[in-house]
C-alpha positions as a printed Julia matrix, in Angstrom:
138×3 Matrix{Float64}:
 -46.47  45.04  -29.49
 -50.19  44.54  -29.3
 -52.65  44.06  -26.46
 -55.86  42.27  -27.41
 -58.96  41.65  -25.35
 -61.24  38.75  -26.28
 -64.56  37.65  -24.81
 -65.53  33.98  -24.75
 -69.01  32.81  -23.73
 -69.74  35.82  -21.5
 -71.79  38.99  -21.8
 -69.42  41.24  -19.83
 -67.46  43.91  -21.72
 -64.67  45.94  -20.13
 -65.16  49.71  -20.36
 -62.27  52.11  -20.94
 -60.01  49.57  -22.58
 -57.65  52.24  -23.95
 -56.72  53.42  -20.43
 -56.48  49.84  -19.17
 -54.13  48.88  -22.01
 -52.0   51.96  -21.26
 -51.81  50.89  -17.62
 -50.76  47.35  -18.59
 -47.96  48.8   -20.74
 -46.91  51.01  -17.81
 -46.81  47.99  -15.48
 -44.52  46.13  -17.88
 -42.23  49.11  -18.44
 -42.04  49.91  -14.71
 -40.9   46.34  -14.18
 -37.99  47.08  -16.56
 -39.45  44.9   -19.3
 -40.57  45.49  -22.89
 -44.24  45.11  -23.86
 -44.82  42.36  -26.42
 -48.04  40.73  -27.59
 -50.6   40.11  -24.87
 -53.99  38.47  -25.2
 -56.52  38.81  -22.39
 -59.36  36.31  -22.69
 -62.43  36.91  -20.54
 -64.33  33.69  -20.03
 -66.36  31.73  -17.46
 -65.56  29.45  -14.52
 -66.1   26.19  -16.39
 -63.68  27.08  -19.17
 -60.99  28.3   -16.76
 -61.36  25.18  -14.6
 -60.94  23.05  -17.73
 -57.71  24.92  -18.59
 -56.57  24.59  -14.98
 -57.08  20.8   -15.08
 -55.64  20.28  -18.55
 -52.5   22.41  -18.32
 -51.75  22.76  -14.6
 -53.26  19.55  -13.14
 -55.31  21.63  -10.68
 -58.98  20.69  -10.3
 -60.45  23.91   -8.94
 -61.86  27.25  -10.0
 -59.56  30.25  -10.17
 -59.77  33.85  -11.32
 -56.74  33.99  -13.63
 -54.29  31.75  -15.47
 -51.34  33.23  -17.36
 -49.43  31.43  -20.11
 -46.02  32.98  -20.61
 -44.56  33.19  -24.12
 -42.07  35.92  -23.24
 -38.63  36.0   -24.78
 -35.82  37.81  -23.02
 -37.14  41.06  -21.59
 -40.14  41.16  -23.94
 -43.33  40.29  -22.04
 -45.8   38.26  -24.09
 -48.48  35.74  -23.29
 -52.12  34.85  -22.85
 -54.04  35.68  -19.71
 -57.34  33.87  -19.16
 -59.73  35.5   -16.71
 -62.92  34.07  -15.21
 -65.5   36.82  -14.9
 -67.64  34.45  -12.78
 -65.01  34.12  -10.03
 -64.09  37.79  -10.24
 -67.75  38.77   -9.79
 -67.83  36.72   -6.54
 -64.53  38.24   -5.35
 -65.68  41.79   -6.15
 -68.7   41.31   -3.86
 -66.54  39.66   -1.19
 -64.01  42.53   -1.19
 -66.68  45.2    -1.76
 -65.18  46.65   -4.92
 -66.66  47.15   -8.38
 -66.47  44.36  -10.92
 -64.38  46.6   -13.18
 -61.86  47.32  -10.42
 -61.45  43.64   -9.57
 -61.07  42.73  -13.25
 -58.33  45.34  -13.68
 -56.67  44.08  -10.48
 -56.61  40.56  -11.94
 -55.33  41.81  -15.32
 -52.44  43.49  -13.49
 -51.86  40.34  -11.43
 -51.64  38.21  -14.59
 -49.3   40.74  -16.17
 -47.03  40.68  -13.1
 -46.83  36.87  -13.45
 -45.58  37.37  -17.01
 -43.05  39.89  -15.68
 -41.58  37.15  -13.47
 -43.51  37.47  -10.21
 -44.65  34.32   -8.42
 -47.22  33.83   -5.67
 -46.72  30.27   -4.48
 -45.28  31.22   -1.09
 -47.06  33.5     1.38
 -44.32  36.18    1.28
 -44.33  36.2    -2.55
 -48.12  36.44   -2.55
 -48.08  39.45   -0.21
 -45.32  41.18   -2.16
 -47.07  40.59   -5.5
 -50.4   41.83   -4.12
 -48.81  45.0    -2.75
 -47.08  45.65   -6.08
 -50.34  45.17   -7.94
 -52.22  47.53   -5.62
 -49.82  50.36   -6.51
 -50.95  50.03  -10.13
 -54.65  49.59   -9.3
 -54.58  52.89   -7.4
 -53.31  54.65  -10.52
 -56.52  53.98  -12.42
 -59.02  54.27   -9.51
């Protein structure tokens, strides 16, 4: 089990990564899963849009894309995060950039735990679940 954080073409660096990684492990364990290998990749809008087009056939910007490589109850995968979009959303929702980034990291982790947000009810449920975890660190 290893959680890695990578930075691609951006200047931003997440502070307090030890606590954030502990929270991600807690999220996974609270969802009755086993933490595996997770890679968080912080990047920019253009790179995430390229991934979105190439792998999901969606031609738009987004804040997070999760690729699931989990096996059984072990949660593993890669979570790509656009700091550009998150910066816009942080201003929009009047929260710090760090808080919004952690919110999106939790959101991506919940996707790997089996949550979906395609339907409005799923989206609301997933958001509420994520907010429980965000409140633990803020």
